[in-house]
N, C-alpha and C positions, 0 to 999 in steps of 0.2 A: 909505585905508580904516582905520577905527578899530574894533577888536573885542577883546573879552576872551574867553578860552576857559577853561572850567573843566570838570573831569571828576570824576565820582563813581565809584569803582572798588571792587569787592568780589565776593564770591560771590553767585550767584543765590540769592535768599531772604533776603538781609541787609537788605532795605529800601532798596536804592539807587535803585530806581524812585520810591519815595515821596519821597525827598529830591530827586531830579531834577525830578519834576513840580511839587513845591512851589516850587523855585527858579525853574523856567521860568515858572510862572504869576506869581510875584512880579515877576520882571524885566519881563515883558510889562506888568503892571499899573503898573510904574514908568515906562513909556514907552520901554523898550528894544525894538529888534527882536531877535527870538530865533530861533535855528535849533538844534534838538536831535535827537539820535539815540542809539540804544543798540546796543551790541555784546554778544552773549550766545551761549554755546554751546548745543547742542541737549540741554540737561539741565534737569530740573525744579528741581534744587537743586544747588549746588556749581559748580565751574568758575570761570573768570575772566570777569567781566562788567563793563561800564561804561556809564555814560550821559554823553554829552558835550553841553555847552551852549555855543554861540557866541552872544555878544550884543554889541550896540553901538548907536550912535545912528542908523545908516543901515541899509537893507535888507541882510540876510545870506542868501545863497541856497545856501551849501554849508558844509561843515565844514573846519576847519583841522587840519593834522597835528600841530602843536605846541600845547601847553597853557600857560596862565599859572598855573593853580592846580589841584591834584589833591587830592581827599579820598579817602584810602585807608582803607577799612573793615576790611581784613584784611592779612595779610603779603604775599600775592600782589599785591594792588593797590599796596602800597608799593614792592615790588621791580620789578614789570613796567612801571609807568608813570613811574618816576623819569626814565628817559631821554627821555620825551616832553615834559618840562617845559622851557620856554624858559630861557635864562640869566637869573638873577635872579628866577625864579618861586618859587612857594610850594607845599609839600607838607604837608598837614594829615593827621595820622594818630593812631591810638590803640594801636599795637602795642607792648605792654609790653617785649618782648624785642628791640627794634630794635637794641640795642647788640650783639646776636649776629649781625646781618646783615653779612657781610663787605663791606668797602669802601663801606658806605652813606654814612658821613660824608664820606669822601674824595671820592666821586663828586659829592655835593651841593656840597661846598666848591669843587671844581674849577670848577663852573659857577655858583657864587654862589646856589645854591638854598636857600631858607629851609626848614628842617625844623622844623615846629611839632608837638611831641608833647604830647598831653593824655591822662592815664590814663582814657580814655573808658569802658572796661569797669568799672573801679572806681566811677567817678562814677555810671554808670547803675544799678549794683546798690545803691549807697548811697542813691539816691533812690527805690528801690522798683521799678526797672525790670529788664529782662532784656537778653539779648544784642541784641535788635532795637532797643533804645533807644540803642545806641552811635551809630547814624546821627544821632539827634537832637542828641547832645552835639557831634559833629563838625560838624554843620550849623550850630550856634550859633557855633562857632569860625570856620568859613569865612565866615559872614555878617559877623562882626566884622572879619575880614581885609579883606573887600571895602569896609568903611567905611560900611555901611548901618545904618540905625536898627533896633533890635530890635522895636519895637512892631508894625510892619507884618508882620514874619515871624511873630510870635505870633498875629496875626489870621489869617494864611493857614493856619497849623497848626490853629488852632481850627476853621476852616471845613472843613479836610480830614478831621479826626477827630471832628467834632461828635457822631457817632452812637456814639462810644466814650468817654463822659465820664470813666471811671476811668483809662483809658490816656491820655487827653488831658491830664489833670492831671500825670501823670508826664512825658509828652512835653514839656510846657511847662517843667517844672523842669529837665529835661535840656538843653533849648535854652538856657535862661538860664545854666545852669552853664557850658556851652560858650562862650557869648558873653562871660561875665565872664572866663573863661580865666585863672584865678589862677595866677601863676607863669610865664606864657607871655609872651615879648616879641613883641608884634605889629608886623610891619613896616608902614611907611607904604604904603598901597595905596589911594589915593583915586580913585574913578571918578565923574566928573560925571553926575548924573542928568538925563536929557532934560527940557526945559521943557514939551514937548507929548507927547501920546500918539498913535501911529498908529491910524487907524480900521481895524484889522485883527484877525482872530482867529487863534489858534494851534491848528492842527489837523494831523493827518497825512494822507497820501495816501489811506489806506483810508477815513477819515472823509469825504474829498472824494468818493470813489466812492459811498459810502452816501448822502450828501446829494444828489449828482447823480442817483442812482436815484430818490430821493423826488421831486425836482424834475421829473424826466422822466415821472412817473406810473407807475413800476413798481408792479405789483400783486402780484407773486410773485417771491421770491428763493429759489433752491435752491443748496445747496453741501454739500460734504463738507470738514471742516476740513483745511487744509494750509497751513503757513506759507510765505510771509508774507501769505497772503490771508485767514487765519482771522478777523481782527478785523472784516472787512466783515460777516460773518455775525453777530457779536456786536453790532455797531452797529445793524444793521437789525432784529435781534431786540429790542433795547432800545427802538427807535422804533415797533415794530409795533402797540402798543396805540393810539398816537396816529395812525398812518397807515392802519391797517387792512390793511397789507400782509401777505400770507401769507409767512412765513419758515420754510423747511423744511430741516432737516439730513437729507439723504438718506443711505442706507446706503453709497453709494459714488459716485464721480464719474460713472460711466456713467448711473446713475439720475438724478443731478442734471441732466445734459445732456438726457436724454430728457424729463424733466418740463418743462424750459424750452422744448423744441421743441413739446411737446404744448400747453403754455399759449399760446405764440405762435400756433400753428396755430388755436386757438380764439379768438384775439383779445385775450388777456390779455398785457399787457406784462410780460415776465419777464426775469430776469437771472441769470447764474451766474458764479462766480469760482473760480479754482483756481490751482495752481502747475504747473510743468512736468510732473511725473509724473502729476498728475491730468488735465492736458490731453491727455497721451498716450492715456488711457483714453477721452476724449471724442471723439477724432477720427473715429470711425465715425459718430457722431451728427452731427458737423460736415459730413461728406460727404453724409449723408442730407439735411440741411438745404439743401445746395447743389442736390441733385437735385429735391427737392419745392418748392424756391424758398420756403422758410419762413424768416422772420427768426430769427436766433439771435445773441445777444451773449454771449461768454465772455471775462471779464476774466482775463488771464493774468499773474499776479504772479511775476516771474522770481526765481530763486535759482540758484546755481551747480550744475551737473551735471558729468558724467553721473550716472545713477542717483540715489542719495540725495544725493551730493555734499556741499555745505556747506549744510545745510537752513536755517540761520539767518543766512546772509550774502547778499551782493548780487551781481547779475550782469546783463548785457545779452546773454546767450548764446542766447536763444530766438527771435530775429528770423527767422532762416531757417526754423525749425520752424513758427512762426506762419504764414508765407507759404506754405510748401510742404506742410504736414501735411494729412492726410486724402486718401484715394485718389481718383483721377480728376481731371478738369479742370473747374473751375467758378469762378465769380466769388467773390472773398473780399476783405474789407477789413481792413487792419491799421493801427492807430493806436498812438501811444506817448505816455503821460503823463510829465510832467517834474516836477511838484510838485502839492500838493493842489488848487490852483486849476485846473490842467489836468485833473486827475482828475475834478473836478466837472464841467467843461465837456465833456470828451471822452466821459464816460459818457453825457451827454445826446445828443451828436452821434452816438455809436455806435448808440444805439437808433433815432434818426431815420434814419440811413443804412441800418440793417438792414431797417427797414420800407419805406423808400422804394425800395430796390433788391431787396428780398426775397432777402437773401443773409446768410451768416454774417459777423460782424464780431468781430475780436479786438483789443480795446484792451490794449496791453501796459503793465504797470507793473513795478516791481522793488523788492526789499526796501528799497533806499535811499529810494525814493519812498513805498512803502507805509507805512513806520513812522517816517520823519523828520517831526518837527513843525516847521512853517514858518508864518511870519506871512503871511496872505493876506487879500484882500478879495474874497469870492466874487461880490459883486454889481457889481463893476466891469465895464464893457462892456455890450453889448446882451444882453437876455434871449433865451434860446434857446427858440423856440416848439416845441411838440410836433407832430411830423409822423407820423401813423399810416400813411398810404399805403393806406387802406382805402376801398372803395366803401361809402358809408353813405346816400346820398340814396335815398329810397324809389322814385322813378321809375327811377333807374339800376339799382337792385337788381332791380326787377321785370322789366327788359329784358334782364338778363344771360342768357347761354347757357353751358352746361357748357364749351364750347370756349374761352370767354373766359379761363378761369383760366390756361392756358398758351399762349395765342394768340401766334403769331409777330408781333413788333412790331419797329419800327426800332431801338429801344434795348434790346430784350430784356426789358423790364419789362411784364408783363401785369397785368390787373386782378385784384385780390385782395379777397375778401370773407369775412366770418366765416361758417363753415358753419352753415346753418340760417337765416341772415338773408335769403336770397333763395330763390325757387322753384328756381333752377338749382343742381344739385349737381355735384360733380366728385370724382375719385379723387386722393388725395395718395399717389401710387405711387412707392416708392423704386426700382422697376425703370424702365428707359427707357419713355417713354410718349408718347401723342399729346397734342394740345392740351387734351383733356378729362380727361387723366390715365389713360386706358385703356392698359394695357400694350401695347407693340409691340416687335418685334425686326426690323422691316423696315429695310433699310439706308438708304433714302432718308429715312424718317421719323426714324430715329436721328440721321442726319447733320444734318438740318434743326433738330432740337430742340437738339442740342449747339451748333450755330451760334447759335441763338436765345439760349441761356443765356450764351454767351461774349460776345455783343454787349454785355452789361452791363459788361464790364471797361472798355471805352473810355468808356462813359457815366459810370461811376464816376470814372474818371481825370479826366474833364473837370469833374466836380462837386466834386472835392476841392481844398481850398486848397493852394497851393504852399508850399515852405519859406520861412522868414523870416530876414532878415539883421539881426543886432544889432551895434552898434558902427559905426565909420567905413566908408565904401564901399571904401576901399583901406587896407591895413594892412601892417605889417612881417611879421606872421605871421597866418595865418587858420586857423580851426578849423571843422570840420563835425561835427555830432553829433545825437543823439536821446536821449530819456528824460532821466535825471538829469545827463547831460553839460551840459545847458543851464545849470543853476544854477552849476556851477563855472566854466563859460566866461564867464558874465556877471560874476561876481565877479573873474575873472582879467582881464577887459577893464579894469575900474577899477583893480585893483592894478598892472597893467602900465603903465597910463597914468601913474601916479605915478612910474614908473621911466623914463618917456620912450619906452615901447614901444607902438606902435599895434597893437591886436589887434581882429579882428572874428570873428564867428561866424555860421554858417548852420545853422539848426535845423529839423529835420523832426519835425512832429507826425503827419503823414499819410504812412505809409511804403509802403503797397501798396493799389492799383496805384501804382507809382512814378512820380512826376512829377519831371522833371529840368531843366525850363526855368530855374528860379532857380539851380540848381547850375551849369549851363553859363555863365550870366552871371557868377556869383560866381567861378568858376574863371578866366574870361577877365580879370576885373578884378584878381584876386589870384593872382600866380604862386607864392607860398609857402604852399600850402594843405595842412593836416594833418587827419587823422581823429582824433577823440577818442571811443573806444568802450571799454566795460567788458566786452570779450570777447577771446578769443585770435585769432580769424581776421580781425577787422575786417569784420563781416558787412555793414554798410551800405556800407562802402568797396568791397567786392567787387561789390555790386549796382550802385553808381554807376559804377564803372570798367567793369563789363561792359556796361552799357547805353550809356554815352557814349563810351567809349574814352579818357576823360580820366583822367590819373593823379594820385594824391596825392604830394606831395613827401615826406611821412612819415606814419607812423601811431603815435599814442600810445595803446597798448592796455594794459589792466589786467585781470587775470583771477585775482586771489588772494582774491576774495570781499570785498575792501574797495572803497569808493568812491574816486573821484578826490578828492584833497585840494587845497585852494587852492594851497599852496606847491609841490606837484608840477607843476601846470599852469603856474604862473608861472616856475618853474625851466626847464621844457621850452621855454617861449616865449623865455626869455633865451638859451638855448643854440642855438635854431633860427631866430631872427629873421633 
């Protein structure tokens, strides 16, 4: 595998995102595969932030732990990220008092790291700019280090800041000054530019959810902002004039969930998204949806808890909550997205499953998936048809009876129609009820209705796809995982193959009701099997071991708010093969 890793580091508010997005867009336009993500504290301004971009001539599905080149926009970026640079790498910075940083030169020299200093602050001010222009000066120097031509970069900056002509002129002067880098000895750092360009777009997982919602015919989106789900609200609001979708920021998560249930009950495809704390508030509504058998889709974007936890970092800690949350027993479906393409597809599948089985569906995402930008082709594979699960034929509507709405059926799914579309009415009663929705507390009727609803569980299980194996059928070491574990596992398969280590991976998109047939076969064929999960308990491992009695040889678990990096998984594979 061939990849180059660069990182832009500095305080929030210093323009590192602008630099990162320009670079990522440029690299994609040049034909590179790109994978980028940002780390930032839960502060509007200040703190230590960075945006990392991994790029290369072949697909990149995860981030690396070590970097080739760092642009440090401030002192903290210079000090904090020096140790992440590979031996022989480059650190570009503009901190004038770098000579006062203890052991900086010694640390760099020990690992042959090139420290490239340019008085970026002075240059920016001399050219008529302010502190925010420092990023443009250092961007120019970084682009020179990579060995790329200046003109395409100038064109990208012009496109980015076209609406600010006065600032654009200064930006371009700053970039040129950085690129010329007078007095700086530039190390030889040549990266071959790909001869062809992949037919893929660069988007994050939340954009995948938004596009999936539009494709699935969602007509109403309700949410209360909570990272890392917030940008779904922004994306859909930006598209609302073109799509005609109602996009509503509710006063809280309870209201958002209630509005989604109300919309779905009346036949409008609706969607809601939140994070763990917001989902806690929604669970009473989720339980009600289970009782009245109303479709409801809540995208749960995970971040570390408990409580506020690490609000801007990543986790896979909410699987058990998604499965077991909300009081009472009822059918529920839990899915997990692994990248922007699966966000796009599983959003559509979730809405279809919710309406087909008249049940709540919780598609899980996570900060690493929500905000990482990845190269994908959304139109690969078969198109997903919209399945509403509604009675719409005039003759069938005319023949409906009130008791049809919750009638006892073999698979637990009864006929559903939009209120007012048929002569027959029914009660959507959150108390236990009879087939027509009329309240009941009779023991035999309550027992029969509970059994009716729970028959859906097996029907759903049979309808869900099983987990999928990647890599060779038999391997030296095998991994099982879900969510963002997929990307790092697939890259590790290739990286380990270069070291002569056979690795394979079993991936779960559909987590509940749990299907275990593929896991049993995978376990039988591969004796050295390990779980790869971004949580403390190994939550999927516990579910699989509890249901099958089959044990994992080991568990590689991570719960510090950071994703799995490629080097970590490769090193684990080498030690445990």
